[in-house]
C-alpha positions as CSV (number, residue, x, y, z in Angstrom):
1,V,155.6,91.1,86.6
2,N,158.4,93.8,86.6
3,H,160.9,91.1,85.8
4,A,158.9,89.9,82.8
5,V,158.2,93.5,81.6
6,V,161.9,94.5,81.7
7,N,162.9,91.3,79.7
8,F,160.0,91.8,77.3
9,G,161.3,95.3,76.6
10,F,164.7,94.0,75.6
11,T,163.0,91.2,73.6
12,V,160.9,93.7,71.5
13,I,164.0,95.7,70.7
14,H,165.9,92.5,69.8
15,L,163.2,91.4,67.5
16,I,163.0,94.8,65.8
17,I,166.7,94.8,65.1
18,H,166.6,91.2,63.8
19,T,163.6,91.9,61.6
20,F,165.7,94.4,59.7
21,L,168.7,92.1,59.7
22,A,166.5,89.4,58.2
23,I,166.4,91.4,55.0
24,L,170.2,91.3,54.8
25,I,170.2,87.6,55.7
26,V,167.9,86.9,52.7
27,K,170.1,89.1,50.4
28,F,173.3,87.4,51.5
29,S,171.9,83.9,51.1
30,D,170.5,84.8,47.7
31,W,173.8,86.3,46.6
32,C,175.7,83.2,47.6
33,K,173.2,81.1,45.6
34,L,173.5,83.3,42.6
35,L,177.3,83.1,42.5
36,D,177.7,79.6,43.9
37,F,179.7,81.1,46.7
38,G,180.2,79.4,50.0
39,L,181.1,76.0,51.5
40,V,177.9,74.2,50.5
41,Y,178.5,75.1,46.8
42,W,182.2,74.4,46.8
43,V,181.7,70.8,48.0
44,N,178.6,70.4,45.8
45,A,176.5,69.4,48.8
46,N,173.1,67.7,48.5
47,I,170.1,68.9,50.5
48,L,170.9,66.9,53.6
49,L,174.6,68.0,53.7
50,T,173.6,71.5,52.9
51,I,171.4,71.6,56.0
52,I,174.1,70.1,58.2
53,I,176.8,72.5,56.9
54,G,174.4,75.5,57.3
55,V,173.1,74.6,60.8
56,L,176.6,73.7,62.1
57,S,178.2,76.8,60.6
58,L,175.5,79.1,62.1
59,D,175.8,77.4,65.4
60,L,179.5,77.9,65.4
61,S,178.7,81.6,64.7
62,S,176.6,81.7,67.8
63,W,179.4,80.1,69.9
64,L,182.1,82.4,68.5
65,V,180.2,85.7,68.9
66,H,179.4,84.7,72.5
67,L,183.0,84.0,73.2
68,V,184.2,87.2,71.6
69,M,181.7,89.2,73.7
70,H,183.0,87.7,76.9
71,K,186.6,88.2,76.0
72,T,186.5,91.7,74.6
73,P,186.0,94.3,77.3
74,V,184.1,96.9,75.2
75,L,181.7,94.2,73.9
76,W,181.3,92.6,77.3
77,R,179.8,95.9,78.4
78,F,176.8,95.2,76.1
79,H,176.6,91.4,76.8
80,L,176.7,91.7,80.6
81,I,173.1,93.0,80.5
82,H,172.1,89.4,79.7
83,H,174.0,88.2,82.8
84,T,172.5,90.8,85.2
85,D,169.3,88.8,85.4
86,N,169.0,87.4,89.0
87,N,165.9,85.3,88.1
88,V,166.8,83.4,84.9
89,D,163.8,82.0,83.2
90,V,162.5,81.7,79.6
91,T,162.2,85.5,79.3
92,T,166.0,85.8,79.9
93,G,166.7,84.1,76.5
94,L,166.1,87.4,74.6
95,R,167.3,89.8,77.3
96,H,170.0,91.4,75.1
97,H,171.1,95.0,74.9
98,P,170.6,96.4,71.3
99,G,174.4,96.5,70.9
100,D,174.6,92.8,71.7
101,S,171.8,92.0,69.3
102,L,173.5,93.9,66.5
103,L,176.8,92.1,66.9
104,R,175.1,88.7,66.9
105,G,173.5,89.7,63.6
106,I,176.9,90.7,62.1
107,F,178.5,87.4,63.0
108,F,175.4,85.6,61.6
109,L,175.7,87.4,58.3
110,F,179.4,86.6,58.0
111,F,178.9,82.9,58.6
112,I,176.1,82.8,56.0
113,F,178.7,84.4,53.6
114,I,181.3,81.7,54.4
115,S,179.0,78.7,54.5
116,G,176.7,79.8,51.6
117,A,173.8,78.6,53.7
118,P,170.5,78.8,51.7
119,M,167.4,80.2,53.3
120,Y,165.9,76.8,54.1
121,S,169.0,75.9,56.1
122,V,169.0,79.3,57.8
123,M,165.3,78.9,58.8
124,I,165.9,75.5,60.2
125,Y,168.7,76.8,62.4
126,Q,166.7,79.8,63.5
127,T,163.9,77.5,64.6
128,L,166.4,75.3,66.5
129,V,168.1,78.3,68.2
130,V,164.7,79.8,69.4
131,L,163.6,76.5,70.8
132,S,167.0,76.0,72.4
133,M,167.0,79.5,74.0
134,A,163.6,78.8,75.6
135,F,164.6,75.4,76.7
136,T,168.0,76.2,78.2
137,H,166.8,79.3,80.0
138,A,163.6,77.9,81.3
139,N,163.2,77.5,85.0
140,I,163.0,73.7,84.9
141,D,164.9,70.9,86.6
142,L,165.4,67.8,84.5
143,P,166.5,64.6,86.1
144,K,170.3,64.8,86.2
145,K,170.9,61.7,84.2
146,L,168.6,62.9,81.4
147,D,170.2,66.4,81.4
148,R,173.7,64.9,81.3
149,A,172.8,62.6,78.4
150,L,171.4,65.5,76.5
151,S,174.5,67.6,77.1
152,F,176.7,65.3,75.1
153,V,175.0,66.6,71.9
154,L,172.8,69.6,72.9
155,V,173.1,72.4,75.3
156,S,171.1,71.3,78.3
157,P,169.4,73.5,80.9
158,N,171.9,72.6,83.6
159,M,174.8,73.1,81.3
160,H,173.6,76.6,80.4
161,K,172.8,77.4,84.0
162,V,176.5,77.1,84.8
163,H,177.1,79.9,82.2
164,H,174.8,82.2,84.3
165,H,176.5,81.5,87.6
166,W,177.4,84.8,89.2
167,K,181.2,84.1,89.5
168,Q,183.8,83.9,86.9
169,P,185.3,81.8,85.5
170,Y,182.0,79.9,85.3
171,T,180.4,82.8,83.6
172,D,183.1,82.5,80.9
173,S,182.2,79.0,79.9
174,N,179.5,77.0,78.1
175,Y,179.0,79.4,75.3
176,G,177.0,77.0,73.0
177,A,173.6,77.9,71.7
178,V,172.2,74.7,70.3
179,F,174.9,72.1,70.2
180,S,177.4,71.4,73.0
181,I,180.2,70.1,70.6
182,W,181.9,73.5,70.3
183,D,182.4,73.8,74.1
184,R,183.6,70.2,74.2
185,L,186.0,70.5,71.3
186,L,187.3,74.0,72.1
187,G,187.8,73.6,75.8
188,T,185.2,76.0,77.1
189,L,183.0,73.4,78.9
190,R,182.6,73.7,82.7
191,K,180.5,71.8,85.1
192,L,178.9,72.8,88.5
193,D,176.3,71.3,90.6
194,T,173.0,73.2,90.2
195,K,172.6,73.6,94.0
196,D,175.7,75.8,93.9
197,I,174.6,78.0,91.1
198,R,173.6,81.6,91.9
199,Y,172.5,83.9,89.1
200,G,173.7,87.5,88.5
201,L,177.2,89.1,88.5
202,D,179.8,89.3,91.2
203,R,181.0,92.7,89.9
204,Y,180.3,95.3,87.2
205,Y,176.7,96.0,88.0
206,P,174.7,96.0,91.3
207,N,172.5,92.9,91.4
208,E,169.7,94.8,93.2
209,K,169.3,97.0,90.0
210,D,168.8,94.0,87.6
211,E,165.3,95.3,86.7
212,D,166.2,98.9,86.1
213,F,165.6,99.1,82.4
214,I,166.9,102.6,81.8
215,A,170.1,101.9,83.8
216,L,170.7,98.7,82.0
217,M,170.3,100.5,78.6
218,K,172.9,103.1,79.7
219,K,175.4,100.7,81.4
220,P,177.4,99.8,78.3
221,F,178.3,103.5,77.8
222,Q,179.6,103.9,81.3
223,K,182.8,102.8,83.0
224,L,182.7,99.3,84.5
225,N,183.2,98.8,88.2
226,G,185.4,95.8,89.0
């Protein structure tokens, strides 16, 4: 119960932040439409191509912001809160520090600006990413052949579990949100047998305090250990 309550607390804050960001998302998308600005307008895309461009652009945004948070020490301080969870399940999907949530929103807005994604494309991607977060963090065990087949196109549960392994460099891999193509194309894909996966962190934060909400909120503003 405590695990779920802690993660729900972060989820509520995340949803509040992104509710306000949604206003900016609509404004950015409408501005692009008004001025015919963005990739979908420059190539005169039809509806299907607009959806494809919008969805892939926003998914690249998710991959890129994830990579940046792992590779930038000051941003990693915020993102590591997501990795402190020793019991990864569907509630972990939105266990993000407010600083993490805000940065994700900024990248999302920038890629709407570049792609010109209209709101219907944005909503389709948002639906996909919410479903994917629940699916990839869920405490489920798909047959290995099915999971492997899915992972050629989509981020599968086993693929994302590797990202939550407690030891780097496995933590610094498999950044994808919906599609696995970015990790495959950009060389950040790693594999590990699920029986060898252990959740949490090998440094930076004591694993026994993974459900201390106040300490987790304060951690990004403190010196990292390790």
